[in-house]
N, C-alpha and C positions, 0 to 999 in steps of 0.2 A: 496482540487483539487477532483472533482468527478472520483469515480473509472469506467475504461472502461471494459466492458465484452465482451469477443469474441462469437460472433455468426455466424454460417454458413449463414442460411438464416432467415431473418426479414419479417415477412408480417404484414402490418399495415391494422387491422380492421377484427372481427372476424364474418362476417356476411358470406353469403352464398360462395362466391367466397374466401373469405380468408380461410374458414374451408375446402372447397373442395380442394384447393390447398393444405392446410398442410395435408389432409388425403392422396391424393395422392403420396405425397412426402414421408409420414411414409410407405405407402403400398410398396415403393421402397426402404425404407430402409435409408432416408435422413432424419434428425433432422431440426427442425425448430423451429422458437419463433413467436407465434402471438400474437401482441399487440391490446388489446381492451381497449378504452378510458372508457367505461361504467364498472360500478363495477358487471355487468353479461351479459349473452347473450341477445341480443336484437332483437325481433322478430317483427319490424316495418311492418306494411301491412297486419298482421294477416295469409295470405293463399295466394296461387299462384296456377296457373294452370300449372302443370307438364304434357308437352307432350310425345311424344314417345323420341324425342333426349334427354331428361333429363332423362328418366329412362335408357337408354344406359349409360349415363354418371354414373348415381348413381350404377348401376351395376358394373361398373369398378372400383368405390371405395368400393365396397364391402357393401355398405348398402341400396341396392334396397329393399330387402325382408323385413327387419323390418320396412321401411317406408311403403311398400306396406299393409302390414298387418295392419295399423292403418288408411287407407283412402279406400274409396269406388271407383271402376273403374266406370267411366262415358261412357255411351254408345252411346250418341249424343250430337250434338248441334243443339238447336231449336232457331230459330229467331223471334222475334215478333215486329210487328210496333205498336208504341204507338201512332200514329195519327191514325190510320185504326183500332187498336184493334185487327188485324187478324195475324195469322202466315203467315210469308214471306218466311220462309226456313227451311229446315231441314237437316242433314246430319249425317249418322253414321260413326262413327269412324273406317272406311274400306276404305283403297285405291279401286278405281275403278279396275285398273288394274291388281293388283296382289291378291286382296281379303284379303290381309293381315290386321290383326285388328290393329288400332292402339291403345297404352296405354295411355289412360288419366286420371288422377285423380287430385283433387284440394288437395294439401297438405297444412298441418298449419308448418308455419315456425318456431315455438318455437319447433315442433316434428321434423323437418330434423334437425334444428342447436345442440338440444341436442343429437340426434340418432350420428351425426358426432363428436361431441365433446368427448362423451363418448368411441371412437375409438382412440382417440388420447391418446398417452403417459401423464401421470400427470406432469403438468407443463408447457406443450407447450403453453396453452393460459394463457396470463399475464393481469390479470384484473385492470381497473383504471391506466391505463399506456398510457397517452395520447402523442403522438410525437408533439414536438413543433419546431424542426428544424433538417436539414441533412446537413452536410458537408462531402466535400472529403478529403481522407487521404491516398494517394496513390490508390490504386486499390480498396481501402475499402469505407465503406460508414460509417459515425460517426452518429449514430441516436441519438439525445439527447431528453430526456423526461421530463415532466413536474416535475416528483420528483428529478431531478437533475443528473439521471443517464445517462451513457452513453453506447451505444452498438455499437460495431465494427463487420460491416455486410458484408460478402463477397456478399451477394446479396439482393437488397431491393425490394417489391414487394408491390404495392399500390392497396389493396382491401377495400379502406377506403371511398366508396361510391360516390354518386353524387357530392358533393362538396369536391373532393378528394384533399388533399395537395400534394400528390406525382403526381397525373395528373399534378396540376398546375407547380411543379417543373420540368416536361417534358416538359412545353409551352403549354400545352393545355390551351384554354380558358374557363371560366365557362360554363356551360351547358348553353343552350337557352330555355327561357320560350315558352312553347307551343301555349299559348294563351288558354290552358284547364288547369282545376283542376278535381281533383278526390275526392268523400268523400268514406271511406270505412268502412265496419263493420263486426261484427262476433256475430251471435246468436246462443246459445245453447237451444234446447228443449229437456228437461229430460225425455219427454214422445216419443220423437222422432217427427222429422218434417214432414214427410208424402210425401216429395219429391220423384220424380223419380230420378234415377242415370243417371242426364242429366245437361248438361251446357244450362240453360235458359239464353237468351239475349233480352234485349227490346230496340229497336231503334227509335226515331224520336224527331222532334222538338229541336234539336240539343243535345239532352241526349243519353247517351247509358248507360243502366242497365244491370248487369250481377248477377244472383243469381246461387251458385254453391254448392251443397252439398260436404263436407268434408268426412263425415262419416252419419250413421244413425242418430245422434242427432244435428250435428252442419252443421251451412250454414255460407258461407262467401258471403259478396254481396258488390258490387262496382257501383257507379253512377260517370260518367264522364261527363263534360259538359263545355260550353265556358266560358270563365272567364276573359274576356278582362279588366274589371274594378274590382278592387279588394274590398270585403269586410271585412275589418280586424276582424268584431264581427263573420261574417261568419266561418273563419279561425280559431278561438278558443273557439267556443260555442256549444258543441254536441247537445243540444237540438235545435238550430237554424238549424246545419247540418241538422239534422232528419227532421224538417220540410220542409226545402228549398226541400230536396229530395221528400218528398212526394206531395208537392204543384207543382213539376215539370215532374212526373211520366207519365202522360197521361194515357192512357187505358191499365191498367194492371190488371190480376186477384187479386180479395182480398187474396188471399192466398200469392201471392208473397209480395204485400203491407203490409201485416201483420207481415213479416219477419223484415222488416225495423221499422215499427211501434212498436215491442217489443224489438228493441234492448237496451240493457243497455248503458247508457249515456258514460261511459267509456270504451264501444267497437267500438266507433265511432272517426274515426279520419279525417282531412282533408290534402290534399297535391297537391301542384302545379305540373304539368307535364312538365319535363325538358327532353331535349335531345340534344344530340351531334351533331354538324354541320356535316352532311355525308361527306362535302370535308375536314373536319379538321381529320374525321376519315381515309380518304385515304392518307391525305400526313403529317401529325402529327406523333410525336413520341410516339409509342406505349411502345417503350423501348429507353434507351440510357445507355451506355455502362452497369453497373451492375442493372440498375433500369428499372422496367416496371409495368405495371398497369393490373388489370383484372376487372371482373364483371361491377358495375355501374360506377367505376372510369376510366373505358376504355369506355363502351358503353351505357351511359345513353340513356333510348329511352322509348317513350310513351309506354303503356301497351296495345295497341289495338292487337299485335299478341301473347301475353301472353307468350313471350320469353325471358323477362329480366333475371328472375332467371334461367330459362334452360339454356341460354347461358352463366352464371355465372360458372353453373356446368361443363358445357364444357371447358369453358377457364382453371378451375381447372385441369381436366384431363391433357389437351394438355401443359400447363405449367408445371405442375410435370414431365410429359415423356419428355420434351425438357432439363428440370434442369437437370433430371437424366443423361442424355448423358454428360453434363459437368463433373458432379461428379462421374461418372463411375469409378471405380478403375481398373488400369492397372495390369500388370502381378505383380507377387510377388516380391518386391525388387524393383520394378520401381520408380524412384524419378521426381517428377514434380515440377517446378520453380513457385513462386507465379505469375509471368508474362504469363506464360502457363497456370495456371488455370484461370486467370482472363480474356485471350483471349477466352478459351473455354465457359466461363458463357456467354461473350459478343454473342458469336456465337449462343448458345442456345436461348437466349432471342432473338435474331434476327430470328431465326426459329420460334419460338413461334408468333412473330408478324406477319412474312409472312403468317403463316397459319391461323390466327385469323382477319387479317386487312378486307378482302372481306367479311366474315362471317359477322362481326360486322357490315361494312357499309350496307350488304344487309339486315340485320334485323332493323336497324334505319331507314334507307329509307322507307322500306316496312311498318312498324308500323307505321311510318308518314301518308304516303299516306292512309292507312286502315281507319287509324284515320279521317282524314279530309273527306274522302268518307261516312263513318257513321255517323259522327255528324255534316255533311252540314247541313244549313238552307236553303240552295237554292232548290227551289220547283222542278228545272228539276233534279238536282241531287238526291234528296229524292225520285221522282220518278221511277229515272233509278234505284236507290238502291233497292227500294221496290220491284220493278217489272223485273228488267232485271239483275243487278249486283251481286246480293245476291249470286248465285253460283260462281261467278268469283271471290270476295271477299273471301269467304269460301276456296276457293281454294289456293288463296295464303297464307292463314293461315296455313292450312294443307302441302302445299309444303315445308314451313319452319320448319314444325315438323317432317319432313323426313330427318333426319341429323344425320349422326354416326360420333364423334368425334374421334373414333378410338381407340385401345387398352392402357391401360395403359401402361403397358409391351410390349417393343419392343423385337422382336424375334431375 
């Protein structure tokens, strides 16, 4: 018979949402166990744009400064039409009303995950631990692992990505295919890349390309495109991926093209872009009893706002704050029954769900709309995008970055 081990809080997945939640709980004095099916931390996607809202969350988690030190601050967003070969928009990361500087940097996922993991107590992350099933046991969840062990958890949190088993348990459908795919790459120039600290975006002919410096030597790039018909070889052949990108870039500067041409094949990946139906976000169960989801398991979205990872960090802060209310110690000598604790956990997860539902709905919906406008092949929409809608689209992106998930500790 398999041995059962008691755990207060079990988090499935050691990605951004999982580690942010674990670190938030640790800062609040709560223990948890993070299950990761891989033998080590995974940094799929190479990098992401961290907007102002992400830095507020990282500062609350106590890792903002060490991450800042390793990434350059970006000064502006420049948009260039690949069909016209001219710049169609530029915005500095400053709000017009207050003059407040936005903080925007391109963060390497590996650096962020390692920084958060180092702050956690030894043994918090359990690698090569795949969850295979969950069953109810009174007010607890029995989490069965592939190695035959069983964990008895008071709280189960799914941070297990777009194909989340925990989200399926809560009744969510599999994420929908957006009709678009993305090819991502990462290039390191030992002598320095020479790019200005800015987010370069090339748009046209159904293609959106981004070239973003992480620091003085490394560049993260991506190309998203319509992919209504599948090409199995393209999805697995890095050389074909690079050639596809170079053939479809349109009028972009040679310097930008060189970033893609010189990227090593093992630093290029392909991914279909999935998203959660906005209506399912509104009416679905983000939590049920003592189970909930966060990050991509909760709100998978297209990358057109650059907010997927940022929202995962917000989730971690809010979820840790809410759970702390359930596990808050009472007066000395006060005893609480298992039933009362179970009810407090349910209330705390309900509060998390209420606080995050509309934020998730807004981000998923806006990202989809922005992506549809930016990558449309319709000539009228393309004309309006290049001549009229540019500032409107940028305003939509910037507005979502001005968000504060609140303090980790409540007074």
